[in-house]
SEZABA-584729 format. One record per residue (C-alpha): residue in one letter; z, y negated, x negated; residue number from 1. Coordinates in steps of 0.02 Angstrom, whole numbers, always signed. Layout:
N
   res        Z        Y        X     n
     A        Z        Y        X   NUM
...
This chain:
524
   res        Z        Y        X     n
     M     -743    -4968    -6872     1
     D     -759    -4840    -6735     2
     H     -620    -4715    -6722     3
     E     -675    -4551    -6807     4
     A     -611    -4399    -6899     5
     P     -569    -4427    -7084     6
     R     -701    -4302    -7135     7
     P     -877    -4282    -7072     8
     S     -914    -4131    -6971     9
     K    -1023    -3988    -7031    10
     L    -1156    -4037    -6903    11
     F    -1155    -4211    -6972    12
     V    -1179    -4153    -7149    13
     I    -1320    -4033    -7105    14
     V    -1408    -4172    -7010    15
     V    -1393    -4297    -7157    16
     V    -1454    -4163    -7284    17
     F    -1603    -4120    -7169    18
     L    -1654    -4297    -7138    19
     S    -1638    -4345    -7323    20
     A    -1739    -4194    -7378    21
     T    -1871    -4230    -7246    22
     W    -1886    -4414    -7292    23
     L    -1904    -4382    -7479    24
     T    -2023    -4243    -7453    25
     L    -2137    -4351    -7346    26
     A    -2125    -4497    -7469    27
     V    -2161    -4393    -7624    28
     S    -2304    -4307    -7532    29
     V    -2391    -4474    -7492    30
     V    -2372    -4531    -7673    31
     R    -2438    -4365    -7741    32
     Q    -2587    -4355    -7623    33
     Q    -2639    -4537    -7653    34
     G    -2652    -4498    -7839    35
     R    -2709    -4644    -7950    36
     Y    -2820    -4724    -7822    37
     F    -2704    -4871    -7786    38
     G    -2723    -4999    -7649    39
     S    -2708    -5155    -7753    40
     P    -2757    -5216    -7928    41
     D    -2576    -5247    -7967    42
     E    -2539    -5066    -7949    43
     T    -2681    -5011    -8060    44
     A    -2634    -5138    -8192    45
     N    -2453    -5082    -8190    46
     D    -2500    -4899    -8206    47
     V    -2612    -4945    -8358    48
     F    -2485    -5043    -8454    49
     I    -2343    -4921    -8416    50
     R    -2445    -4781    -8488    51
     S    -2496    -4889    -8639    52
     L    -2315    -4934    -8680    53
     A    -2251    -4755    -8649    54
     T    -2386    -4669    -8755    55
     K    -2442    -4802    -8881    56
     A    -2288    -4920    -8886    57
     S    -2408    -5061    -8845    58
     Y    -2392    -5195    -8713    59
     T    -2579    -5234    -8725    60
     Y    -2745    -5155    -8686    61
     Q    -2886    -5183    -8811    62
     S    -3055    -5240    -8744    63
     S    -3221    -5223    -8829    64
     L    -3276    -5390    -8761    65
     T    -3257    -5548    -8865    66
     P    -3121    -5675    -8810    67
     V    -3249    -5786    -8725    68
     Q    -3332    -5640    -8632    69
     L    -3168    -5569    -8578    70
     T    -3118    -5741    -8508    71
     F    -3262    -5717    -8385    72
     L    -3263    -5530    -8362    73
     H    -3090    -5448    -8348    74
     P    -2993    -5347    -8223    75
     R    -2883    -5429    -8095    76
     S    -2694    -5436    -8114    77
     T    -2710    -5453    -8302    78
     F    -2673    -5586    -8427    79
     V    -2810    -5623    -8559    80
     R    -2766    -5663    -8730    81
     G    -2897    -5657    -8858    82
     S    -2984    -5491    -8848    83
     T    -2832    -5402    -8771    84
     L    -2765    -5387    -8593    85
     S    -2580    -5402    -8552    86
     S    -2491    -5364    -8387    87
     G    -2520    -5497    -8257    88
     S    -2349    -5443    -8185    89
     F    -2171    -5435    -8249    90
     I    -2158    -5348    -8416    91
     S    -1987    -5284    -8368    92
     F    -2074    -5174    -8236    93
     T    -2186    -5103    -8374    94
     Q    -2028    -5067    -8477    95
     F    -1939    -4982    -8332    96
     G    -2084    -4864    -8299    97
     A    -2117    -4828    -8484    98
     V    -1934    -4778    -8512    99
     I    -1940    -4658    -8361   100
     D    -2099    -4579    -8429   101
     R    -2020    -4558    -8601   102
     L    -1862    -4482    -8532   103
     V    -1935    -4374    -8395   104
     G    -2118    -4350    -8432   105
     S    -2291    -4417    -8394   106
     E    -2316    -4474    -8215   107
     A    -2130    -4482    -8183   108
     H    -2140    -4673    -8147   109
     R    -2238    -4638    -7996   110
     Y    -2096    -4551    -7913   111
     A    -1956    -4670    -7963   112
     T    -1974    -4785    -7813   113
     P    -1968    -4644    -7679   114
     L    -1814    -4575    -7761   115
     L    -1731    -4748    -7774   116
     G    -1785    -4773    -7591   117
     L    -1684    -4622    -7533   118
     L    -1535    -4675    -7636   119
     S    -1544    -4848    -7554   120
     L    -1544    -4770    -7381   121
     L    -1387    -4670    -7425   122
     A    -1309    -4830    -7496   123
     L    -1361    -4926    -7334   124
     F    -1274    -4794    -7238   125
     G    -1116    -4828    -7342   126
     V    -1128    -5012    -7300   127
     F    -1156    -4978    -7114   128
     H    -1010    -4853    -7110   129
     H     -890    -4988    -7169   130
     F     -915    -5072    -7001   131
     W     -967    -4931    -6878   132
     G     -941    -4744    -6856   133
     R    -1040    -4612    -6946   134
     W    -1164    -4572    -6804   135
     W    -1200    -4760    -6772   136
     S    -1224    -4791    -6956   137
     L    -1342    -4636    -6970   138
     L    -1447    -4702    -6823   139
     G    -1464    -4868    -6901   140
     T    -1510    -4795    -7070   141
     V    -1640    -4680    -6994   142
     L    -1719    -4829    -6906   143
     V    -1727    -4928    -7067   144
     G    -1799    -4779    -7163   145
     A    -1936    -4762    -7029   146
     H    -1972    -4948    -7028   147
     P    -2160    -4973    -7068   148
     A    -2130    -5095    -7207   149
     V    -1986    -4994    -7286   150
     F    -2074    -4827    -7285   151
     N    -2244    -4902    -7339   152
     L    -2171    -4997    -7488   153
     Y    -2052    -4858    -7538   154
     T    -2209    -4747    -7561   155
     V    -2306    -4884    -7655   156
     P    -2223    -4848    -7820   157
     L    -2319    -4964    -7934   158
     L    -2272    -5125    -7848   159
     Q    -2102    -5189    -7897   160
     N    -2041    -5240    -7726   161
     G    -1994    -5068    -7655   162
     G    -1894    -5022    -7815   163
     F    -1815    -5198    -7818   164
     T    -1757    -5187    -7637   165
     A    -1693    -5012    -7661   166
     L    -1589    -5060    -7814   167
     L    -1531    -5221    -7722   168
     V    -1469    -5119    -7571   169
     I    -1381    -4997    -7686   170
     S    -1297    -5144    -7784   171
     G    -1249    -5217    -7617   172
     W    -1151    -5059    -7578   173
     A    -1061    -5076    -7743   174
     L    -1025    -5258    -7711   175
     L     -944    -5217    -7543   176
     Q     -835    -5088    -7629   177
     H     -782    -5220    -7758   178
     H     -752    -5348    -7620   179
     Q     -639    -5233    -7527   180
     A     -541    -5168    -7677   181
     P     -572    -5282    -7831   182
     S     -567    -5188    -7995   183
     L     -648    -5189    -8164   184
     K     -725    -5022    -8132   185
     F     -810    -5078    -7965   186
     A     -862    -5246    -8053   187
     V     -947    -5155    -8196   188
     R    -1036    -5036    -8078   189
     F    -1101    -5179    -7971   190
     A    -1155    -5278    -8126   191
     I    -1254    -5132    -8192   192
     L    -1342    -5093    -8026   193
     Y    -1377    -5278    -7994   194
     G    -1435    -5302    -8170   195
     L    -1563    -5158    -8141   196
     A    -1621    -5238    -7982   197
     I    -1653    -5405    -8069   198
     F    -1733    -5310    -8216   199
     M    -1861    -5240    -8087   200
     R    -1906    -5413    -8020   201
     P    -1820    -5554    -8125   202
     V    -1887    -5695    -8008   203
     E    -1778    -5632    -7868   204
     L    -1623    -5702    -7964   205
     L    -1675    -5869    -7882   206
     W    -1603    -5812    -7715   207
     T    -1497    -5664    -7744   208
     G    -1397    -5747    -7882   209
     P    -1333    -5895    -7777   210
     A    -1294    -5780    -7633   211
     I    -1191    -5661    -7746   212
     A    -1109    -5809    -7824   213
     V    -1049    -5869    -7658   214
     V     -975    -5700    -7618   215
     L     -887    -5681    -7783   216
     L     -825    -5852    -7801   217
     T     -735    -5851    -7635   218
     M     -639    -5696    -7686   219
     S     -470    -5697    -7769   220
     Q     -494    -5725    -7959   221
     G     -674    -5748    -7918   222
     W     -716    -5836    -8078   223
     R     -658    -5689    -8178   224
     W     -766    -5567    -8085   225
     F     -911    -5686    -8085   226
     L     -906    -5704    -8281   227
     V     -891    -5515    -8304   228
     I    -1039    -5479    -8192   229
     V    -1152    -5619    -8256   230
     G    -1118    -5563    -8434   231
     I    -1164    -5380    -8408   232
     A    -1309    -5410    -8292   233
     G    -1375    -5550    -8405   234
     L    -1359    -5440    -8559   235
     M    -1463    -5309    -8475   236
     Q    -1610    -5430    -8462   237
     T    -1629    -5439    -8653   238
     P    -1773    -5316    -8667   239
     W    -1894    -5411    -8561   240
     L    -1837    -5585    -8623   241
     V    -1883    -5529    -8799   242
     A    -2049    -5450    -8747   243
     D    -2097    -5605    -8649   244
     A    -2062    -5719    -8797   245
     Q    -2174    -5604    -8904   246
     Q    -2313    -5588    -8781   247
     F    -2319    -5755    -8697   248
     G    -2230    -5869    -8818   249
     S    -2081    -5903    -8703   250
     A    -1943    -5792    -8639   251
     L    -1958    -5876    -8465   252
     T    -2146    -5847    -8453   253
     S    -2231    -5696    -8383   254
     G    -2403    -5643    -8334   255
     Y    -2371    -5719    -8166   256
     T    -2319    -5893    -8216   257
     P    -2475    -5964    -8296   258
     E    -2566    -5943    -8131   259
     G    -2423    -6018    -8033   260
     L    -2418    -6186    -8117   261
     V    -2442    -6340    -8015   262
     D    -2539    -6487    -8093   263
     S    -2380    -6586    -8138   264
     S    -2297    -6443    -8228   265
     A    -2453    -6393    -8315   266
     Q    -2462    -6569    -8393   267
     S    -2275    -6575    -8434   268
     Q    -2212    -6520    -8600   269
     T    -2027    -6547    -8572   270
     V    -1887    -6426    -8603   271
     L    -1875    -6405    -8415   272
     S    -2053    -6343    -8395   273
     P    -2011    -6157    -8401   274
     L    -1878    -6183    -8264   275
     F    -1999    -6284    -8162   276
     R    -2122    -6139    -8169   277
     L    -1991    -6020    -8109   278
     L    -1956    -6126    -7961   279
     T    -2139    -6140    -7912   280
     P    -2205    -6009    -7789   281
     V    -2335    -5910    -7887   282
     G    -2505    -5955    -7821   283
     G    -2434    -6069    -7686   284
     R    -2366    -6247    -7658   285
     W    -2203    -6308    -7581   286
     S    -2244    -6357    -7402   287
     W    -2187    -6342    -7223   288
     H    -2315    -6203    -7200   289
     W    -2169    -6076    -7235   290
     L    -2108    -6098    -7053   291
     S    -2271    -6022    -6989   292
     S    -2252    -5878    -7119   293
     V    -2076    -5846    -7057   294
     W    -2139    -5844    -6879   295
     W    -2274    -5715    -6913   296
     Y    -2193    -5604    -7043   297
     M    -2011    -5609    -6981   298
     I    -2030    -5619    -6794   299
     M    -2204    -5575    -6732   300
     L    -2245    -5426    -6844   301
     I    -2117    -5313    -6751   302
     P    -2031    -5409    -6610   303
     A    -1904    -5276    -6577   304
     W    -1825    -5291    -6747   305
     S    -1822    -5484    -6729   306
     L    -1735    -5471    -6561   307
     A    -1607    -5350    -6633   308
     A    -1575    -5465    -6783   309
     V    -1549    -5615    -6675   310
     M    -1429    -5526    -6561   311
     G    -1335    -5454    -6709   312
     M    -1311    -5627    -6785   313
     A    -1254    -5695    -6622   314
     V    -1124    -5562    -6603   315
     Y    -1066    -5568    -6786   316
     F    -1055    -5756    -6806   317
     R     -975    -5793    -6638   318
     R     -799    -5778    -6712   319
     K     -841    -5851    -6884   320
     F     -874    -6028    -6834   321
     V     -692    -6067    -6793   322
     D     -642    -6034    -6976   323
     R     -683    -6178    -7090   324
     K     -691    -6073    -7251   325
     K     -802    -5945    -7171   326
     L     -914    -6081    -7098   327
     I     -937    -6161    -7265   328
     K     -983    -5989    -7343   329
     I    -1106    -5953    -7202   330
     G    -1182    -6124    -7225   331
     F    -1213    -6093    -7412   332
     L    -1291    -5920    -7372   333
     I    -1411    -5999    -7237   334
     V    -1469    -6128    -7364   335
     I    -1500    -5991    -7487   336
     F    -1601    -5888    -7368   337
     C    -1698    -6040    -7313   338
     F    -1750    -6059    -7497   339
     L    -1806    -5879    -7498   340
     G    -1909    -5907    -7338   341
     A    -1984    -6071    -7409   342
     Y    -2023    -5995    -7580   343
     Y    -2123    -5847    -7515   344
     G    -2182    -5937    -7358   345
     S    -2270    -6071    -7463   346
     W    -2398    -5939    -7516   347
     N    -2484    -5855    -7376   348
     L    -2624    -5729    -7416   349
     Y    -2686    -5735    -7238   350
     P    -2676    -5914    -7179   351
     A    -2813    -5890    -7047   352
     T    -2758    -5716    -6987   353
     A    -2599    -5676    -6889   354
     A    -2484    -5557    -6980   355
     A    -2471    -5448    -6825   356
     R    -2662    -5418    -6839   357
     V    -2654    -5383    -7028   358
     G    -2518    -5250    -7021   359
     F    -2394    -5195    -7149   360
     A    -2527    -5164    -7282   361
     A    -2540    -5357    -7304   362
     S    -2489    -5395    -7483   363
     Y    -2378    -5537    -7420   364
     V    -2268    -5420    -7319   365
     R    -2192    -5346    -7473   366
     Y    -2093    -5511    -7512   367
     W    -1998    -5500    -7350   368
     L    -1946    -5313    -7375   369
     P    -1760    -5360    -7416   370
     L    -1744    -5455    -7253   371
     Y    -1823    -5313    -7153   372
     V    -1690    -5197    -7223   373
     A    -1554    -5321    -7182   374
     M    -1615    -5332    -7002   375
     G    -1563    -5152    -6980   376
     A    -1382    -5210    -6952   377
     G    -1442    -5309    -6806   378
     F    -1525    -5159    -6734   379
     I    -1365    -5061    -6734   380
     V    -1272    -5207    -6643   381
     F    -1416    -5212    -6516   382
     L    -1410    -5024    -6483   383
     R    -1222    -5016    -6469   384
     V    -1235    -5114    -6305   385
     F    -1317    -4965    -6221   386
     R    -1204    -4817    -6175   387
     P    -1187    -4673    -6138   388
     W    -1299    -4577    -6258   389
     P    -1440    -4537    -6136   390
     K    -1463    -4723    -6100   391
     L    -1453    -4758    -6287   392
     L    -1591    -4630    -6333   393
     L    -1702    -4702    -6197   394
     I    -1682    -4876    -6262   395
     T    -1711    -4817    -6441   396
     L    -1873    -4736    -6387   397
     V    -1929    -4896    -6294   398
     T    -1890    -5013    -6437   399
     V    -1955    -4903    -6579   400
     V    -2092    -4791    -6516   401
     L    -2168    -4902    -6378   402
     S    -2147    -5058    -6489   403
     G    -2278    -4981    -6608   404
     Q    -2160    -4931    -6754   405
     V    -2210    -4751    -6759   406
     Y    -2392    -4803    -6736   407
     E    -2379    -4924    -6878   408
     V    -2306    -4800    -6999   409
     W    -2439    -4666    -6981   410
     S    -2590    -4718    -6881   411
     H    -2619    -4907    -6904   412
     P    -2803    -4930    -6955   413
     V    -2760    -5045    -7095   414
     S    -2585    -5005    -7157   415
     G    -2546    -4830    -7091   416
     I    -2506    -4690    -7208   417
     K    -2663    -4590    -7143   418
     R    -2773    -4738    -7185   419
     R    -2703    -4752    -7358   420
     L    -2729    -4569    -7396   421
     D    -2908    -4570    -7322   422
     Q    -2952    -4724    -7426   423
     A    -2885    -4640    -7582   424
     A    -2987    -4482    -7548   425
     M    -3143    -4583    -7512   426
     A    -3117    -4684    -7673   427
     K    -3097    -4528    -7779   428
     S    -3256    -4450    -7702   429
     T    -3356    -4609    -7723   430
     M    -3301    -4646    -7900   431
     N    -3336    -4466    -7953   432
     T    -3510    -4492    -7880   433
     V    -3538    -4665    -7964   434
     W    -3457    -4630    -8142   435
     P    -3592    -4518    -8208   436
     F    -3719    -4656    -8189   437
     I    -3614    -4785    -8285   438
     P    -3597    -4771    -8472   439
     A    -3422    -4781    -8548   440
     N    -3454    -4949    -8633   441
     A    -3525    -5029    -8474   442
     I    -3456    -5177    -8380   443
     V    -3439    -5151    -8193   444
     V    -3425    -5297    -8072   445
     A    -3352    -5219    -7917   446
     G    -3265    -5340    -7804   447
     Q    -3109    -5264    -7725   448
     D    -3162    -5096    -7783   449
     D    -3134    -5149    -7964   450
     K    -2960    -5071    -7959   451
     W    -3041    -4898    -7951   452
     F    -3156    -4920    -8100   453
     W    -3024    -4983    -8225   454
     P    -2976    -4925    -8354   455
     S    -3109    -4795    -8360   456
     R    -3236    -4939    -8367   457
     T    -3221    -5125    -8404   458
     T    -3214    -5210    -8237   459
     S    -3228    -5379    -8163   460
     Y    -3206    -5444    -7981   461
     D    -3364    -5554    -7960   462
     L    -3521    -5622    -8040   463
     P    -3520    -5795    -8120   464
     H    -3542    -5947    -8010   465
     D    -3607    -6073    -8143   466
     P    -3734    -6079    -8287   467
     K    -3598    -6062    -8416   468
     G    -3537    -5900    -8349   469
     W    -3711    -5828    -8331   470
     T    -3744    -5877    -8514   471
     I    -3588    -5776    -8568   472
     V    -3644    -5632    -8459   473
     R    -3814    -5628    -8548   474
     E    -3729    -5627    -8716   475
     A    -3623    -5481    -8666   476
     L    -3780    -5384    -8623   477
     A    -3818    -5378    -8807   478
     S    -3685    -5245    -8836   479
     H    -3646    -5185    -8661   480
     T    -3736    -5132    -8500   481
     L    -3690    -5223    -8342   482
     F    -3674    -5142    -8166   483
     L    -3643    -5216    -7999   484
     Y    -3561    -5103    -7867   485
     V    -3598    -5186    -7698   486
     V    -3504    -5144    -7536   487
     P    -3582    -5230    -7387   488
     G    -3488    -5379    -7318   489
     Q    -3370    -5387    -7467   490
     F    -3462    -5481    -7608   491
     P    -3562    -5556    -7691   492
     S    -3650    -5700    -7609   493
     P    -3810    -5658    -7513   494
     N    -3913    -5753    -7636   495
     W    -3861    -5670    -7794   496
     T    -4028    -5574    -7817   497
     K    -4114    -5748    -7815   498
     D    -3994    -5818    -7938   499
     V    -4016    -5677    -8069   500
     P    -4198    -5720    -8122   501
     L    -4146    -5900    -8148   502
     Y    -4050    -5843    -8308   503
     G    -4177    -5727    -8382   504
     L    -4108    -5575    -8299   505
     R    -4163    -5441    -8176   506
     A    -4075    -5319    -8055   507
     R    -4127    -5144    -8010   508
     V    -4051    -5015    -7895   509
     V    -3981    -4864    -7988   510
     R    -3904    -4767    -7843   511
     Q    -3866    -4777    -7657   512
     I    -3695    -4709    -7607   513
     G    -3692    -4713    -7418   514
     T    -3695    -4895    -7368   515
     D    -3645    -4944    -7550   516
     T    -3767    -4990    -7683   517
     L    -3749    -4975    -7876   518
     W    -3860    -5105    -7966   519
     Q    -3897    -5128    -8151   520
     I    -3924    -5304    -8215   521
     E    -4035    -5314    -8372   522
     A    -4106    -5447    -8483   523
     I    -4288    -5480    -8455   524
């Protein structure tokens, strides 16, 4: 650690308070201005089920459609069971948000992630300060807080990734304290914080659990601490395990896992099937494709961070390879993080588009968030090469501003904060224009815009593609009206107007909203 005074100066305290208040104000402002017009169907679904659990003590949303109709016409990110919809995500996240709403008040769940984000940055400063001086640690923390992926996902409160990463960083700070001065107090604190992180996204136990086990079991009396922490953190998972068993028939099943089954596991009825589902990338397959994902999302998206991380690892590990015990520990950790890369790299939402062109709004980016935060340490090592301070500030500007980091955070045409707010404002205006023309009991097929119609209206992503589906749609018209909201270039297929008459239906234009068109599909 750099030599420094035992207590921080008044200037340092003032700077920390100012930066913390500024970051939190900006983050909360983004969340507040965006309102309930979320960027993904996952966020909309999470909001709906959190509100349902908080206000009605129900994990489900009742639909007016029959079970067969609901199978063909339902919102994305939901799990269909009979005539009800359940969360297509982790029920634990629904429980987390509902508890916050009950304790603090309605809408409170939307502001939990930014607050956890700030606490995680303060915890990250504590981790950095263990190795470097206060000002170096503060610089590294500021750079992490301004990282496009970090700021973006810490202001997307209804995806679990931001909250999970924040809690993981906070628990990492607690683990470091326990590692330096083992005690029951520190062990319990870490167990509670890590238990909360896993509660947010249980599947992350697959890679964080082994990594933490390596750290704990290599400590003096490691088995003792390992059992204490596993007991406390494991007990904290009881609420979602019980809810999963009630909603999905198995404690190790969630709204995610049915869609993540590979053929062999779907046909298998062995006792190992739930475990096999957990180890299967949701929506993906195990393959060597993960290497290309690592290349795009960990290296090419922001090269400056990758360069800093590589340099940091080289400097840190240069003295570790001569110690056999440390070499074995490092080897285990490398294998664990390779599993993380392979697990998420096996499912690429953009296989035909480079991540650098997609930007940080790409859904896939959120899975790599913990590694982006960890790369901040490498950035500090990289910047410490440059002294004195004038040279350091110049290099910082070159690697951060000119590399596009500031541009990514605010002005990127796909993932920038300005784009998100403009999109939310446009969605609010459009929906307020469209809703008066759609009865409350109507079904709206709206493509990617379906997330803005639900739950005010029953929504579905696309029209049927086979005769059976069209037959079900026609049956639904006996008790519901059906609308199609068409955005040019998005969906449906160009021939849909020719397909409709083949099934005894007709389509008519109800309203034109700019370049978008609202159609009604009726029985002839």
